[in-house]
C-alpha positions, 0 to 999 in steps of 0.5 A: 239215268232218268229220261222223262217224256211228255204225256198229254193229260186232260180231265173232265170238269167234274174230275171223274174222267181223265185221258192220257195221250203219249202224243197229239200228232199222228202221221198220215203215211199216205198208204196207212195212218198211225192209230190214235191210242191213249188211256182213260182213268176213271174215278172209283165212283164211276166204276159201278153201273156206268158206261164210258164211250170214246169217239174220234171226230173230224170237224170241218168248218167251211164258213165263219161262225159269226155268219151262222143264222136262222139255223144255218150251220157251216160246220160238219162233224164226221164220226170216224171211229167209236168204241166202248172203253168201259166196261172194257172189251178184249183189246190188246194194249200197246207198250205205251198203254201197258206202262201207263196203265201200270203206273196209273193203277187198276182204274185205267183202261186203254182205247185205240181209234183207227183213222180212215186212210182217205181222211184229210190232214189237219188244216186251219184257215188263218182268220182276219183280225176282226173275225170272231169265233172258230176259224175255218178248216179241218180239225180232229178231236177225241171225245170221251163221255159217260152215257147209255150208248154211243149215240147218247147225248153227253153232259159237259161235266162228265165228258172230255174233249182233246184236239189232235192233229193228222199230219204228213211228212215229205216223201223219201224221194223227190220228183223230177226237177220242175222246168217249163218253157213258155213262148209267145208270139206277137202280132206284127212281130217277126219272132217270139219271146221265150221264157224258161223257168227252172227250180233247183228241185221239186221238194222244199222244206218249210223255211227253206229258200226257193231258187228260181232260175229264169232265162229270157230270150227276146227274139220279138220286137217287144221290150221286157220292162219288169220281172215279178216272181211269186209263190202262190198257195192254192186251197181246194175245198172239195165240198164245192165244185168251184171252191178253189182260191189262191193266196200269194205267200211270197213275192219279189219284183225286180227291174235288175237286168231290165229292159230286155231289148229286142235281140237280147237275153237275160239269165237271172236267179231269184230267191223266195222264202214262203214263211208264216212270219211274213203272212201273219196278218193275211186273211185266208192263208192255210196253216197246218192244223193248230194246237195250243202251245204248238207253233204252226206254219204254212200248210204243207202240200197235201199228198194223195194216194189217188187224186180221184178219191178225195174226201169231200170234207177235206182241203187240198193244199198245193203250191206253185211258183209264178213268174211274170214278164211285164212288157208295158201297157201295149205289150201285155204279159208273159207268164209261166207257172211251176208246181212244187211240194212244200212239207216238213222233212220226215224224222229219222223213225228208227232214231225216234223209236229208239229214243222213245222206247228208252225214254219210256223204259227209264221214265217208268223205272223211276216210278214216274210217267214223265212230264204230264201236260194238262190241256185246257 
């Protein structure tokens, strides 16, 4: 049986350099990060008297490209790793690199970059319909070029650039069930209005419904006329001291069970499902890092090993459920907020490793490197 797997491939404009990657998503496990590994294939004409260097770059864009003028630039490029790929140094190739090199011939050379542990995950800020240029966010790419040294200016014809993503998966254990109670007293009122909000769990996966359990106990002389619940996405741009903003990605408003008169109570469950499909035209919503031909979704919550040691060029994503009781023009509002985590489930690593290993072995036995995907 022959099992094929994808190998991502991209060549330089002159066709002399080609890089191969077994994947484009690299997992941030909070305590460690997967290394970025691949293989470079050189044309025979480039083996004499030339040096080839590789770099792993984090690009942070915090302003619109169309607003740049008079030398003002809203983009920072951070060079996270750099090494000489050819002439090769003494490096130990991985199993995938060994098999790729075996099939690609003697002109293939491995490269491996290590990502810093505190580097931010890939994030893209959704642009508006009229926005032009590259969107804001954090992205990573591999750059391979011909030059005299690592700081040499590369020529476009003899260089390759391929985007990759740094992603996070949900932790194996969920936290405590979120719950909060808000009590508000009023002038000239003998009692309080109590709002209790509980989520059924702390960790949700993308496209999963969120059940919001709320209990209203009205011991005041006010009347609850309307209830509104919303999921808010918070983006904290670490570069600026006041660089935090919120976007509502799902909401529901209801009069069912209202009015809640003085001396009465109400128990209710509201359901919300924050998805990208309902926010496609909303400017400023944060998405998981975008790659060509790969569908994305709302940005996952950012997990930090130490909240105090944030990378200043990163964006920290968090989510909250906000429930608001409307008491009329003179009564005001009562608001409760609960944070939760929205992420992708962690794949079964053992099963993935067994499948990948078997796929690689079978594919290389069949004198094929599987399906090679050319990247523009």
